[in-house]
BALUMLUM-224124 format. One record per residue (C-alpha): x, y, z; residue in three letters. Coordinates in steps of 0.25 Angstrom, whole numbers, padded with zeros to 4 digits, always signed. Layout:
XYZALA;...
! end
This chain:
+0404+0267+0322MET;+0419+0269+0318ALA;+0417+0259+0308ASP;+0406+0267+0301LEU;+0416+0279+0299MET;+0426+0268+0293ASP;+0415+0263+0284GLN;+0411+0278+0279ILE;+0425+0282+0276VAL;+0428+0269+0269ALA;+0415+0271+0261LEU;+0419+0286+0257ALA;+0433+0281+0253LYS;+0427+0269+0244ARG;+0416+0277+0238ARG;+0424+0290+0235GLY;+0417+0300+0245ILE;+0429+0304+0253ALA;+0443+0298+0256PHE;+0457+0302+0262GLN;+0464+0313+0254SER;+0478+0310+0249SER;+0476+0294+0252GLU;+0487+0290+0243ILE;+0496+0297+0251TYR;+0491+0292+0264GLY;+0480+0303+0265GLY;+0479+0316+0273LEU;+0473+0315+0286ARG;+0459+0322+0286SER;+0460+0325+0271ALA;+0448+0318+0262TRP;+0445+0318+0248ASP;+0431+0317+0243TYR;+0428+0307+0231GLY;+0418+0308+0221PRO;+0406+0304+0230LEU;+0412+0313+0242GLY;+0413+0325+0232VAL;+0398+0323+0228GLU;+0393+0321+0243LEU;+0401+0334+0247ARG;+0394+0341+0236ARG;+0381+0336+0239ASN;+0383+0341+0254ILE;+0387+0355+0251ARG;+0375+0356+0241ASP;+0366+0351+0251ALA;+0372+0360+0262TRP;+0372+0373+0251TRP;+0358+0370+0247ARG;+0352+0370+0261ALA;+0361+0382+0266THR;+0362+0390+0254VAL;+0353+0387+0242GLN;+0339+0385+0250LEU;+0341+0397+0258ARG;+0340+0412+0254ASP;+0349+0416+0266ASP;+0362+0409+0264VAL;+0372+0412+0253VAL;+0386+0406+0249GLY;+0400+0409+0250LEU;+0412+0403+0246GLU;+0424+0409+0253ALA;+0439+0407+0252ALA;+0446+0396+0259VAL;+0458+0405+0263ILE;+0455+0419+0269MET;+0462+0430+0275SER;+0468+0425+0288PRO;+0462+0437+0295LYS;+0449+0429+0293VAL;+0453+0418+0303TRP;+0460+0428+0312GLU;+0447+0435+0313ALA;+0438+0423+0314SER;+0446+0418+0325GLY;+0452+0405+0318HIS;+0466+0409+0320VAL;+0465+0412+0334GLY;+0454+0401+0339THR;+0452+0391+0328PHE;+0460+0380+0336HIS;+0458+0366+0341ASP;+0465+0360+0354PRO;+0476+0351+0349LEU;+0484+0339+0357VAL;+0494+0330+0354GLU;+0495+0316+0360CYS;+0508+0315+0366LEU;+0510+0300+0363ALA;+0507+0299+0347CYS;+0507+0314+0345HIS;+0493+0315+0337GLN;+0486+0328+0338ARG;+0472+0329+0342PHE;+0461+0339+0345ARG;+0460+0339+0360GLU;+0444+0339+0359ASP;+0445+0326+0349ASP;+0452+0318+0360LEU;+0442+0310+0368SER;+0443+0303+0382GLY;+0447+0307+0395ASP;+0459+0307+0396PRO;+0461+0311+0381ARG;+0466+0299+0373THR;+0474+0300+0360CYS;+0466+0292+0349PRO;+0479+0289+0341ASN;+0487+0282+0352CYS;+0479+0283+0365GLY;+0488+0292+0373ASN;+0482+0301+0383ARG;+0493+0312+0384ALA;+0492+0324+0375PHE;+0498+0338+0374THR;+0491+0350+0379GLU;+0481+0354+0369PRO;+0485+0367+0359ARG;+0477+0374+0350GLN;+0478+0371+0335PHE;+0473+0381+0325ASN;+0465+0373+0314LEU;+0466+0383+0303MET;+0476+0379+0291PHE;+0486+0390+0289LYS;+0491+0392+0275THR;+0498+0404+0267HIS;+0494+0413+0256MET;+0505+0417+0245GLY;+0520+0417+0250PRO;+0521+0410+0263VAL;+0523+0420+0274ASP;+0516+0425+0287ASP;+0507+0435+0280ALA;+0500+0424+0271SER;+0495+0415+0281VAL;+0481+0411+0278ALA;+0472+0399+0282TYR;+0463+0389+0277LEU;+0449+0393+0282ARG;+0444+0384+0293PRO;+0429+0387+0290GLU;+0422+0393+0279THR;+0414+0403+0288ALA;+0424+0414+0289GLN;+0422+0417+0274GLY;+0407+0419+0276MET;+0410+0429+0288PHE;+0420+0438+0281VAL;+0411+0438+0268ASP;+0398+0441+0275PHE;+0396+0455+0271PRO;+0400+0452+0257LEU;+0390+0440+0255VAL;+0379+0447+0262GLN;+0381+0459+0253SER;+0382+0451+0241ALA;+0370+0442+0243SER;+0362+0453+0250ARG;+0357+0443+0261LYS;+0352+0448+0274LYS;+0355+0442+0287VAL;+0352+0432+0291PRO;+0359+0425+0280PHE;+0371+0415+0278GLY;+0383+0412+0270ILE;+0386+0398+0266ALA;+0399+0392+0262GLN;+0405+0378+0259ILE;+0420+0377+0258GLY;+0433+0371+0263LYS;+0439+0373+0277SER;+0451+0368+0284PHE;+0454+0365+0298ARG;+0467+0359+0303ASN;+0460+0349+0312GLU;+0469+0342+0322ILE;+0461+0329+0322THR;+0453+0327+0309PRO;+0446+0313+0307GLY;+0434+0305+0306ASN;+0435+0304+0290PHE;+0430+0318+0285ILE;+0423+0323+0298PHE;+0435+0331+0302ARG;+0445+0336+0291THR;+0454+0348+0290ARG;+0449+0352+0276GLU;+0434+0351+0275PHE;+0422+0359+0268GLU;+0412+0367+0277GLN;+0398+0371+0273MET;+0396+0384+0282GLU;+0385+0394+0282MET;+0386+0408+0291GLU;+0372+0414+0293PHE;+0372+0427+0298PHE;+0361+0432+0307VAL;+0357+0443+0315GLU;+0362+0444+0329PRO;+0352+0439+0338GLY;+0346+0428+0328THR;+0357+0420+0329ASP;+0353+0409+0338ASP;+0340+0408+0330GLU;+0348+0406+0318TRP;+0359+0397+0325PHE;+0347+0387+0328SER;+0342+0387+0314TYR;+0354+0384+0307TRP;+0357+0372+0317VAL;+0343+0366+0314GLN;+0345+0369+0299GLN;+0358+0362+0298ARG;+0354+0350+0306LEU;+0342+0349+0296ASN;+0351+0349+0284TRP;+0358+0336+0289TYR;+0345+0329+0292VAL;+0339+0333+0279ALA;+0352+0327+0271LEU;+0349+0314+0279GLY;+0356+0314+0291ILE;+0350+0306+0301ARG;+0345+0316+0312LYS;+0348+0306+0324GLU;+0363+0307+0320LYS;+0363+0322+0321LEU;+0363+0332+0333ARG;+0365+0345+0337LEU;+0376+0350+0347ARG;+0377+0364+0353ASP;+0391+0368+0356HIS;+0394+0371+0371GLU;+0399+0384+0375GLU;+0413+0380+0376ASP;+0414+0374+0362GLU;+0408+0385+0354LEU;+0418+0392+0343ALA;+0423+0405+0346HIS;+0414+0412+0337TYR;+0402+0404+0341ALA;+0389+0407+0350LYS;+0382+0394+0348ALA;+0386+0382+0339ALA;+0379+0369+0336THR;+0385+0356+0330ASP;+0377+0346+0321ILE;+0383+0333+0325GLU;+0382+0320+0319TYR;+0384+0306+0325GLU;+0396+0301+0316PHE;+0402+0287+0319PRO;+0413+0295+0328PHE;+0402+0302+0336GLY;+0394+0315+0336TRP;+0401+0325+0328GLN;+0398+0338+0322GLU;+0393+0339+0307VAL;+0390+0354+0307GLU;+0391+0366+0317GLY;+0381+0377+0317ILE;+0386+0390+0325ALA;+0382+0403+0329ASN;+0395+0411+0326ARG;+0389+0425+0331THR;+0395+0437+0324ASP;+0409+0432+0328PHE;+0415+0430+0314ASP;+0409+0443+0307LEU;+0413+0452+0318ARG;+0427+0446+0320ARG;+0429+0449+0304HIS;+0423+0462+0306GLN;+0432+0466+0317GLU;+0445+0460+0309ALA;+0442+0465+0296SER;+0436+0478+0299GLY;+0426+0476+0289GLU;+0410+0478+0293ASP;+0403+0463+0292LEU;+0391+0468+0299SER;+0377+0467+0292TYR;+0366+0478+0290PHE;+0353+0473+0293ASP;+0344+0483+0283GLN;+0331+0479+0290GLU;+0336+0482+0304LYS;+0346+0493+0300GLU;+0357+0487+0309GLU;+0370+0482+0306ARG;+0376+0469+0314TYR;+0385+0458+0313LEU;+0377+0445+0310PRO;+0379+0433+0318TRP;+0382+0420+0311VAL;+0376+0406+0312VAL;+0385+0396+0305GLU;+0382+0381+0301PRO;+0395+0374+0297ALA;+0396+0360+0292ALA;+0408+0353+0285GLY;+0405+0345+0271VAL;+0414+0334+0275ASP;+0409+0332+0289ARG;+0394+0333+0283VAL;+0398+0323+0272LEU;+0403+0313+0283LEU;+0390+0314+0291THR;+0382+0311+0278PHE;+0391+0299+0276LEU;+0389+0294+0290VAL;+0375+0296+0291ASP;+0372+0289+0277ALA;+0380+0277+0278TYR;+0371+0265+0279ARG;+0373+0250+0280GLU;+0362+0240+0278GLN;+0359+0226+0273GLU;+0354+0226+0258ALA;+0350+0215+0249PRO;+0361+0208+0242SER;+0360+0205+0226ALA;+0365+0191+0231LYS;+0354+0189+0240GLY;+0355+0192+0256GLY;+0360+0205+0260THR;+0373+0215+0260GLU;+0376+0227+0268LYS;+0373+0239+0260ARG;+0380+0251+0263THR;+0374+0265+0258TYR;+0375+0280+0261LEU;+0361+0284+0264ALA;+0365+0299+0259LEU;+0354+0309+0256HIS;+0351+0310+0241ARG;+0356+0324+0241ASP;+0370+0321+0246LEU;+0372+0307+0239ALA;+0385+0309+0230PRO;+0378+0302+0220VAL;+0364+0302+0218LYS;+0361+0292+0207VAL;+0369+0279+0201ALA;+0366+0274+0188VAL;+0370+0259+0187LEU;+0368+0251+0175PRO;+0365+0236+0178LEU;+0377+0231+0171SER;+0387+0237+0161ARG;+0380+0231+0150ASN;+0381+0239+0137GLU;+0366+0240+0134GLN;+0364+0246+0149LEU;+0376+0257+0148MET;+0370+0267+0140PRO;+0357+0268+0147THR;+0364+0267+0161ALA;+0372+0280+0155ARG;+0359+0286+0151GLU;+0353+0285+0165VAL;+0366+0290+0171PHE;+0366+0302+0161ASP;+0350+0305+0165LEU;+0353+0305+0180VAL;+0367+0313+0181LYS;+0361+0325+0176ARG;+0352+0326+0189GLU;+0362+0319+0200TRP;+0376+0314+0203MET;+0375+0300+0197CYS;+0385+0288+0197ASP;+0386+0277+0186TYR;+0390+0264+0190ASP;+0391+0251+0182ASP;+0401+0243+0189ALA;+0397+0231+0197GLY;+0385+0224+0201SER;+0372+0233+0202ILE;+0371+0228+0217GLY;+0386+0233+0220ARG;+0383+0247+0212ARG;+0371+0249+0221TYR;+0380+0247+0234ARG;+0390+0257+0228ARG;+0380+0268+0226GLN;+0374+0265+0240ASP;+0387+0266+0247GLU;+0388+0281+0241VAL;+0373+0285+0244GLY;+0368+0286+0230THR;+0353+0287+0231PRO;+0349+0281+0218TYR;+0354+0270+0209CYS;+0349+0269+0193LEU;+0351+0255+0188THR;+0350+0254+0173VAL;+0347+0238+0169ASP;+0343+0231+0157PHE;+0328+0234+0159ASP;+0332+0249+0158THR;+0335+0247+0143LEU;+0320+0242+0141ASP;+0312+0250+0152ASP;+0321+0263+0152ARG;+0320+0262+0167ALA;+0331+0261+0178VAL;+0331+0255+0193THR;+0332+0266+0203VAL;+0338+0261+0216ARG;+0336+0269+0229ASP;+0349+0269+0239ARG;+0341+0270+0251ASP;+0330+0260+0249SER;+0336+0252+0238MET;+0323+0252+0231THR;+0323+0251+0215GLN;+0313+0258+0206ASP;+0313+0256+0191ARG;+0312+0270+0185VAL;+0311+0275+0170PRO;+0323+0283+0165LEU;+0314+0294+0161ALA;+0309+0295+0175GLY;+0323+0292+0183VAL;+0327+0306+0186VAL;+0314+0310+0192GLU;+0313+0297+0200HIS;+0327+0301+0206LEU;+0323+0315+0208ARG;+0312+0311+0216GLY;+0321+0302+0225GLY;+0331+0314+0227PHE;+0320+0324+0229ASP;+0313+0315+0239GLY;
! end
């Protein structure tokens, strides 16, 4: 199974999905850059989340809060005092690890095999920085989660949007955590992008809404093509709940390195609003006009990371199969069975050759479809090799422009998953593709 991760990491680098940051200088651990296809895949994931969470609902609105907030926010939320991981150091090689990342009894250093470690000490995961002149008064933090912006802005957003409880505030943005042991490619990084939503509910209805959002979020992954048997729900035990949580459930995926959390849904109670109300002295309560009562809403929070979700889709979509070879016999075909909504490139236009007669028509086809979808134009190499390149990055459809196109004004449409080929008139090719994407 480790080989599968190696293959995915190699494919991601080779095809411009993701690669190590600052690689010409030896790279920076846990920092990754997204190439042309990675940018498109990330954007499609964000769009799919936003569409399901905000666009198709009338009870969720959006927010973009600042990355750097008042340090008082993080004091009130408990992050300054309690946002820690237990850190231990190997006494032989002096590598440092999160204590709960070490396996075996006794614990064994994954770097050198030593079994002796220092006593665990608490390590705060927030990145500290300074604003303005460097002195104690200017200490600030890079946010470790996007959630707090939605809590401190709750009354402003509620008033501006005129939403009644229950309603949610959604946000997509960068967060930063000084992880002790990042790893597994883009699974755990120090800089990452979150898709979070705080759903504010009337006290006493939180259990019902918690169950609702757990199921909604699980359904989202299945609807976008994740194999259901590779997903599971795991409820947090009492002793592993975060300091703010009444309950929490993880959506886990079976990665090559084991079952791991892809998304967490938490019942945060009224902890955050209450703490910020006490610390700021501002009234953050909600007045229910129908019931003529005022209360602090409770909050259900689904939270996922774009990077981790992207890795989940990559792993789940990776396929290898034997396919007919142009030279006879079979050859290994590697492709990404990505949902059509997520595929970085939706359509590839492939002229059969670089013949001067074909090029103008191929460009005409490209101009026709690029208005509708993200497209690629590829005229380098044999047609079979170009099909394989598009398969490897999950392009759903390839349009081949050949010499017959000059006479019949039709192109060959090849389907990624079935490899079937249909001859479609140029005048109807956009409608034909729409039917494939909508279906």
